[in-house]
C-alpha positions in Angstrom: 133.5 -52.2 -129.6 134.9 -52.6 -126.0 138.0 -50.7 -124.9 139.8 -54.1 -124.9 139.4 -54.5 -128.7 140.9 -51.1 -129.8 144.0 -52.7 -131.3 144.7 -54.7 -134.4 143.7 -58.3 -134.6 146.3 -60.6 -133.1 148.4 -57.7 -131.7 149.2 -57.5 -128.1 149.2 -54.1 -126.3 153.0 -54.3 -126.1 153.2 -54.8 -129.9 151.2 -51.7 -130.5 153.3 -49.6 -128.1 156.5 -50.8 -129.7 155.4 -50.0 -133.2 154.1 -46.6 -132.4 156.5 -43.8 -133.4 156.8 -40.0 -133.3 155.6 -39.9 -136.9 152.1 -40.6 -135.7 152.2 -37.5 -133.5 153.3 -35.3 -136.5 150.6 -36.9 -138.7 148.0 -36.2 -136.0 149.2 -32.6 -135.7 148.7 -32.2 -139.5 145.2 -33.7 -139.3 144.3 -31.2 -136.5 145.7 -28.2 -138.2 142.9 -25.6 -138.5 140.6 -27.8 -136.4 142.1 -27.7 -132.9 143.2 -24.5 -131.3 146.9 -24.4 -130.5 146.4 -23.3 -126.9 149.3 -21.1 -125.8 151.3 -21.5 -122.6 150.5 -19.0 -119.8 153.1 -18.4 -117.2 151.7 -18.4 -113.7 153.5 -16.5 -110.9 151.0 -17.8 -108.3 151.4 -21.5 -109.1 155.2 -21.0 -109.5 155.4 -19.6 -106.0 153.6 -22.4 -104.3 155.8 -25.2 -105.8 159.2 -23.4 -106.3 159.3 -23.9 -110.0 158.4 -21.8 -113.1 154.9 -23.1 -114.0 153.2 -22.7 -117.4 149.6 -23.5 -117.8 148.5 -25.3 -120.9 144.8 -24.2 -121.1 142.9 -27.0 -123.0 139.8 -25.7 -121.3 139.9 -23.0 -124.0 140.0 -25.7 -126.7 137.2 -26.2 -129.2 134.5 -28.1 -127.3 136.2 -27.0 -124.0 138.5 -30.0 -123.7 141.5 -31.8 -125.2 139.2 -34.7 -126.2 138.5 -33.2 -129.6 142.1 -33.9 -130.6 141.9 -37.7 -130.2 138.3 -38.0 -131.5 139.1 -36.0 -134.6 142.4 -37.8 -135.3 140.6 -41.1 -135.1 137.6 -40.2 -137.2 139.5 -38.3 -139.9 141.6 -41.4 -140.7 138.7 -43.7 -141.2 138.2 -45.1 -144.7 135.5 -43.5 -146.8 133.4 -46.6 -146.6 133.4 -46.4 -142.7 132.8 -42.7 -142.8 129.6 -43.3 -144.8 128.4 -45.7 -142.0 128.6 -42.9 -139.4 130.1 -43.1 -136.0 128.9 -43.9 -132.5 130.2 -43.6 -129.0 129.0 -43.7 -125.4 129.9 -40.7 -123.2 128.3 -38.3 -120.7 131.2 -35.8 -121.0 133.9 -34.3 -123.1 134.4 -37.3 -125.4 130.8 -36.9 -126.5 131.3 -33.3 -127.6 134.7 -34.2 -129.2 133.1 -36.9 -131.4 130.2 -34.7 -132.2 132.4 -31.8 -133.3 134.7 -34.0 -135.4 131.7 -35.7 -137.1 130.1 -32.3 -137.8 133.4 -30.9 -139.2 133.8 -34.0 -141.5 130.2 -34.0 -142.6 129.2 -37.4 -141.3 126.5 -38.8 -139.0 127.3 -39.2 -135.3 125.3 -41.0 -132.6 126.1 -40.3 -129.0 124.6 -42.6 -126.3 124.3 -40.8 -123.0 122.7 -41.8 -119.6 119.2 -40.3 -119.2 120.6 -38.7 -116.0 123.1 -36.6 -118.0 122.6 -32.8 -117.2 120.6 -31.2 -120.0 123.4 -28.6 -120.6 125.7 -31.4 -121.7 123.0 -33.0 -123.8 122.2 -29.8 -125.6 125.9 -28.9 -126.1 126.4 -32.3 -127.8 123.3 -31.8 -130.0 124.5 -28.3 -130.9 127.4 -30.0 -132.8 124.9 -31.9 -135.0 125.0 -35.3 -133.3 122.0 -37.5 -132.7 121.8 -38.0 -128.9 120.2 -41.2 -127.5 119.4 -41.1 -123.8 119.3 -44.5 -122.2 119.5 -45.8 -118.7 120.8 -44.3 -115.5 124.6 -45.0 -115.8 127.4 -44.9 -118.3 127.3 -48.7 -118.5 123.6 -48.6 -119.6 124.5 -46.0 -122.3 127.4 -48.1 -123.5 125.2 -51.2 -123.8 122.8 -49.2 -125.9 125.7 -48.1 -128.1 126.7 -51.7 -128.6 123.2 -52.6 -129.6 122.9 -49.7 -132.1 126.4 -50.5 -133.5 125.4 -54.0 -134.3 122.0 -53.0 -135.7 123.1 -50.0 -137.8 126.7 -50.8 -138.6 128.1 -47.6 -137.1 131.9 -47.3 -136.4 132.7 -47.1 -132.6 135.0 -44.3 -131.5 136.8 -45.3 -128.2 137.3 -42.6 -125.6 140.9 -43.6 -124.7 142.1 -47.1 -125.5 142.9 -46.6 -129.1 146.2 -45.7 -130.8 144.8 -43.0 -133.1 143.0 -41.4 -130.2 146.2 -41.5 -128.1 148.2 -40.0 -130.9 145.7 -37.1 -131.2 145.9 -36.4 -127.5 149.7 -36.4 -127.8 149.7 -33.3 -129.9 149.2 -31.3 -126.7 152.8 -32.3 -125.7 154.1 -31.4 -129.1 152.7 -27.9 -128.7 154.1 -27.5 -125.2 157.6 -28.5 -126.5 157.3 -26.2 -129.5 156.4 -23.3 -127.2 159.0 -24.0 -124.5 162.0 -25.9 -125.9 163.7 -26.2 -122.5 160.6 -27.5 -120.5 161.7 -29.8 -117.7 158.5 -31.6 -116.8 154.9 -32.0 -117.9 151.9 -32.8 -115.6 149.0 -34.5 -117.2 145.7 -35.8 -115.7 144.8 -39.5 -115.9 141.4 -41.0 -116.3 141.4 -44.1 -118.5 145.0 -43.2 -119.5 144.6 -42.1 -123.1 145.7 -38.5 -122.5 148.6 -39.5 -120.3 149.7 -42.1 -122.9 149.7 -39.6 -125.8 151.5 -36.9 -123.8 154.1 -39.3 -122.4 154.7 -40.9 -125.8 155.1 -37.6 -127.7 157.3 -36.2 -124.9 159.7 -39.1 -124.5 160.2 -39.7 -128.2 160.9 -36.0 -128.8 162.6 -35.0 -125.5 163.6 -38.1 -123.5 165.0 -36.0 -120.6 161.7 -34.3 -119.9 159.8 -35.8 -117.0 156.1 -36.7 -117.6 154.1 -37.0 -114.4 150.5 -38.3 -114.4 148.0 -37.1 -111.9 145.0 -39.1 -110.6 142.3 -38.3 -108.0 142.8 -40.5 -105.0 139.2 -41.6 -105.3 139.7 -43.0 -108.8 143.3 -44.0 -109.0 142.9 -47.0 -111.4 146.3 -46.4 -113.2 148.2 -46.1 -109.9 146.6 -49.4 -108.8 147.5 -51.0 -112.1 151.1 -49.9 -111.9 151.5 -51.1 -108.3 150.2 -54.6 -109.2 151.7 -54.6 -112.8 148.4 -55.6 -114.2 145.0 -54.1 -115.1 142.7 -53.9 -112.2 139.1 -52.8 -111.7 138.4 -50.6 -108.7 135.4 -51.6 -106.7 134.1 -48.0 -106.9 135.1 -44.5 -107.8 134.3 -41.3 -105.9 135.7 -37.9 -107.0 134.7 -34.4 -108.0 137.0 -35.0 -111.0 134.2 -36.8 -112.8 136.0 -36.7 -116.1 138.6 -39.0 -114.5 136.2 -41.2 -112.6 137.3 -44.4 -114.4 137.3 -47.8 -112.7 139.5 -49.7 -115.2 142.4 -48.3 -117.2 142.7 -49.5 -120.8 145.1 -52.4 -121.6 146.7 -50.3 -124.3 147.0 -47.2 -122.2 148.4 -49.2 -119.3 151.3 -50.4 -121.5 152.0 -46.9 -122.9 152.0 -45.4 -119.3 154.1 -48.2 -118.0 156.8 -47.6 -120.7 156.8 -43.8 -120.9 155.3 -42.3 -117.7 157.9 -41.3 -115.1 155.6 -41.0 -112.1 152.0 -40.8 -110.9 150.9 -38.4 -108.1 147.5 -38.8 -106.5 145.6 -35.8 -105.1 142.8 -35.5 -102.6 139.3 -33.9 -103.1 140.2 -30.9 -101.1 143.4 -30.4 -103.1 141.4 -30.6 -106.3 138.8 -28.0 -105.1 141.5 -25.7 -103.8 143.3 -25.8 -107.1 140.0 -24.9 -108.9 139.5 -22.0 -106.6 143.1 -20.7 -107.1 142.7 -20.9 -110.9 139.5 -18.9 -110.8 140.9 -16.3 -108.4 144.4 -15.9 -109.8 143.9 -16.4 -113.6 140.1 -15.8 -114.1 139.9 -19.2 -115.8 137.1 -21.8 -115.3 138.0 -25.5 -115.4 136.2 -28.7 -114.4 137.4 -31.0 -111.5 139.4 -33.2 -113.8 140.8 -30.2 -115.5 142.8 -29.0 -112.5 144.4 -32.3 -111.4 147.8 -31.1 -112.6 147.5 -27.9 -110.6 146.5 -29.8 -107.5 149.7 -31.9 -107.8 152.1 -28.9 -108.1 152.8 -28.6 -104.3 153.7 -32.3 -104.3 156.5 -32.1 -106.9 159.9 -33.2 -105.6 161.8 -30.9 -108.1 162.6 -27.2 -107.6 163.8 -24.5 -109.9 162.5 -26.3 -113.0 160.2 -25.3 -115.9 157.0 -27.2 -115.5 153.9 -27.3 -117.8 150.6 -28.1 -116.1 147.9 -29.1 -118.5 144.4 -27.9 -117.7 142.5 -30.6 -119.5 139.0 -29.2 -119.7 136.5 -26.6 -118.6 133.1 -28.2 -119.2 131.4 -27.6 -115.8 128.0 -26.3 -115.0 127.5 -23.2 -112.8 125.8 -25.0 -109.9 128.7 -27.5 -109.7 131.2 -24.6 -109.7 129.3 -22.9 -106.9 129.3 -26.1 -104.8 133.0 -26.8 -105.3 134.0 -23.2 -104.5 132.0 -23.3 -101.3 133.8 -26.4 -100.2 137.2 -25.0 -101.2 136.5 -21.8 -99.2 135.6 -23.9 -96.1 138.7 -26.1 -96.6 140.9 -23.0 -96.7 139.4 -21.4 -93.7 137.8 -18.6 -95.7 134.3 -19.4 -94.4 133.6 -20.1 -90.7 130.3 -21.3 -89.3 129.6 -21.7 -85.5 126.7 -22.2 -83.2 126.4 -20.8 -79.6 123.7 -20.8 -77.0 122.9 -17.4 -75.6 120.7 -16.2 -72.7 117.4 -15.1 -74.1 117.7 -11.4 -73.2 118.4 -8.1 -75.0 121.9 -7.2 -76.1 123.4 -10.7 -76.6 123.4 -10.6 -80.3 125.0 -7.2 -80.3 127.8 -8.4 -78.1 128.5 -11.3 -80.5 128.4 -9.0 -83.4 130.8 -6.6 -81.8 133.4 -9.3 -81.1 133.2 -10.5 -84.7 133.6 -6.9 -85.9 136.6 -6.4 -83.6 138.1 -9.5 -85.1 137.5 -8.3 -88.7 135.0 -11.1 -89.5 132.3 -10.3 -92.0 128.9 -11.9 -91.1 127.1 -13.3 -94.1 124.3 -15.3 -92.4 122.9 -15.8 -89.0 120.0 -17.8 -87.5 118.5 -16.8 -84.1 116.3 -19.8 -83.0 114.7 -20.3 -79.6 113.2 -23.6 -80.6 116.6 -25.3 -81.1 117.2 -25.2 -77.3 115.0 -27.9 -75.8 116.5 -28.0 -72.3 115.9 -24.4 -71.4 113.3 -21.8 -72.1 115.7 -19.1 -71.2 118.3 -19.7 -73.9 118.4 -19.4 -77.7 120.7 -20.8 -80.3 122.6 -18.5 -82.6 124.2 -19.9 -85.7 126.6 -17.6 -87.5 128.4 -17.8 -90.8 131.1 -15.4 -91.7 133.9 -14.7 -94.1 137.4 -15.1 -92.7 141.0 -14.9 -93.9 142.4 -18.3 -93.0 142.5 -20.9 -90.3 144.6 -18.7 -88.0 142.0 -16.0 -88.3 139.3 -18.5 -87.3 141.4 -19.6 -84.2 141.6 -15.9 -83.1 137.9 -15.4 -83.5 137.2 -18.6 -81.4 139.6 -17.4 -78.8 138.0 -14.0 -78.5 134.5 -15.5 -78.2 135.7 -18.0 -75.5 137.4 -15.2 -73.6 134.1 -13.4 -73.5 132.6 -16.5 -71.9 130.9 -18.1 -74.9 131.0 -21.9 -75.5 131.4 -22.3 -79.3 130.4 -25.3 -81.4 132.2 -25.1 -84.7 129.9 -26.3 -87.5 132.5 -25.9 -90.3 
């Protein structure tokens, strides 16, 4: 049931890639008709301006289950023989694939078992159960859950549904590209996130077989760039660790099948930093009132790095399954990175009027104070001083520099916290 065994017996990954045709994309689109939402392109003046191209958003965060993953899972499950459907399906996932498999199984009226780490947020667990799946919580990591899924598969005879390294899953994901091309016949480029590579494989395959001149650009978080590493070494590699807010793309090892698809059909891979991801998320919320997860905005984060200008570009928002506390934390970090929040500490003489003076300087500089802490105990070398820590809303980094300059001109020694 491993990702390595997702092809036919005796077939190499290259054989699978070479025999896969555009017909599989059209069949997948037929399978998904009436099941998956045909998410419509949204033109974005804001993202167009920042990269010098006409940008269209493909909002798969508005898809059933909140992610593109439904497409591949449903295409795979719906084509299983009746005898396999009666056995039920199983997978291991803590994210979007879990909900995609659960939704597909529910729609087809079959039993689904989803193994998830015991540490999975309860909201994701309940969302998966809401689609009718049996959820088995086991271990602390994905690997623990995957081991449990292997155990149950052997014991119960379930059919395993791979998250990315499977040709039917890949063809289902490729229907996103078909919809983009149908909606914008003269599209010049498509940006697609990369985790294990199934989504990028499907999008690149469908695009290149239908419109060979359209560029397909994969986007990976710098902290989990397994496909970039594989491409550079021309072989599958396993990263020692992954660390990214784009948890849906936090994959150490690309699939052997997806590697071959990406190698053949993908034009380029762009890597993006954590701050670029968080900034893209903030922009999407502010400018389009849309919520996405970290992995969902990878394509948006890559837009300023495009080498092309004056082209029509589709940026796929791959998913929107993110909890409120995570959104809050990411927004806070993005605001700090953009210079929209400024926190500083300053030692003041312990006498009346000092706080008023600081407040007046900030008001004169159009900074809105949101928090302050006036603490005498923080200053251990003098009983005549207090430490003031101030957090305020600012416009940008240049605004912060003007505030610091005004405070220093007034004789205050500022220690910037963030």
